[in-house]
N, C-alpha and C positions, 0 to 999 in steps of 0.2 A: 344765580336767582330760582325759584324755580319759575319751570314749567306754566305756563295762565292757559286750564282749563277750555279751552272756545264749546256751547251751548248753543240751543234756539227751541223758543218753546213760545205757546199760544195765547192771544187773551181770547174763550172761547163765549162769544157771545150771540142772541135770537132777541128777535124783537116778537111776547107775547104777547099784546098788550103793550107793554109798557118793557124796552131794555133790562137786558136780564141775560146774568155771567155765571160762567158754568164753573166750580172751583174743583176739584179734588183734593183728596188727604192723602201729605203725606208719605209712602212707603215707608220711612224709618223709624215719623214721627206722627201717627196716627192723629194726632188730637192740634198739628199744625194743617192751617187751607190754605193748597194754593195750586198757581196755577203749572197746564201740561208743559216738560223741560226736559232737554236731553243731550245729552251728546251728540253731538259735528262729529261723525265716523270719515274716518277717508274714502274719498269719489260720493261725497252726500256734499248734496251746498244744503246753508244752516233754513233753508224756505222748506226742499224734505224731509228734515229732519225735522222740524215746529211741527208738518203737518204727522210725520209715523208717529212721537209723539204725543201726539194729541186725539190718534185712534188707538195705542198700547193704554197709552197714562187714562185716560176720560172714554174713551168706547165714538169719538164722536169723527164724524167727515163734514167739508165746511171746504165755504172759499176763502183763502187765504188771501191776506191783502200780500202787492207782489214789494211793497222795502216794510223792514221794519221800521215799526213805529217808534221805537223805546231800547233802551237797551243798561244791565247794569249787573254789576261782580258782588259779586261773596265772597264770601271764605267758610269752609266746613272742610275739620279732619286733618287741619294744617295744608288745605292744598284750597291753587285759588282760580270761582271762573267767571268767565266772561256770560253776560249771557243778553241777546237779541232777538223780541221777543218781535211777533205778525200776529193782528188780527187774522181771527176767523170766526164767522159769518157761520154760523151749523147749521147743516143742511140735514143734517140724518145726526140721531143718537141709536144705537147698537142700544142690546139686551144686554148681547156677550158679548167680551171685547179682552182678551191679554191679562190683564188686570184689573178685569171685574174682583176677584179673589180680596187683592190686597192694594183697594183703593175707595169708598164711599165718593161719590160728587155731590155735588145740588147745581143747582139753578136760583140764583140771588137779583133778587129786584138790584142796580148799582148801587146803590148805598149804602146799605146791607150787606150785597159782597166788601165792598170798603169797609167797614168794618169790620168780617172774618174772615179775612187776607190777612196771616202770621207775620210778610213782610214788610215790613214799608216802603224799598224801595219799589215793591211790583203795588203795593197800592199808587204810586205816583202816579209809575206811567200810563194803570188805569186810568185815574184822577183824569191826564190827559190825553188819553186819547178820543179819539175822531171819529162813532161809530154810524160816522151818515155818510160816507164816505160808501 
């Protein structure tokens, strides 16, 4: 059986008169809107990985939840992935970040974000998330 690749990501949000979720485009499929996530590297915790990916992929910093708020599995290119998702309350949005030229980002009200997210598993985790903690 193939090894399952472990990943971690964030549900980035802020309150700007209303709850908004930050989405980014997929690097490989620019018409797909996703949340920041990436591989958990050796000697890095899932939480540290999620923070790093938020900065690299979306250009954001923030306050991350202590524990994951959801998890899901997916398959891509004959590989299996398991993703832990953390809440990230955005405290800073950078004008420049490592993957700026590779991705777009947008802040959307919750309902619009749910309609825009490309992955049903991710939509369910966002829908179930408690943004008031």
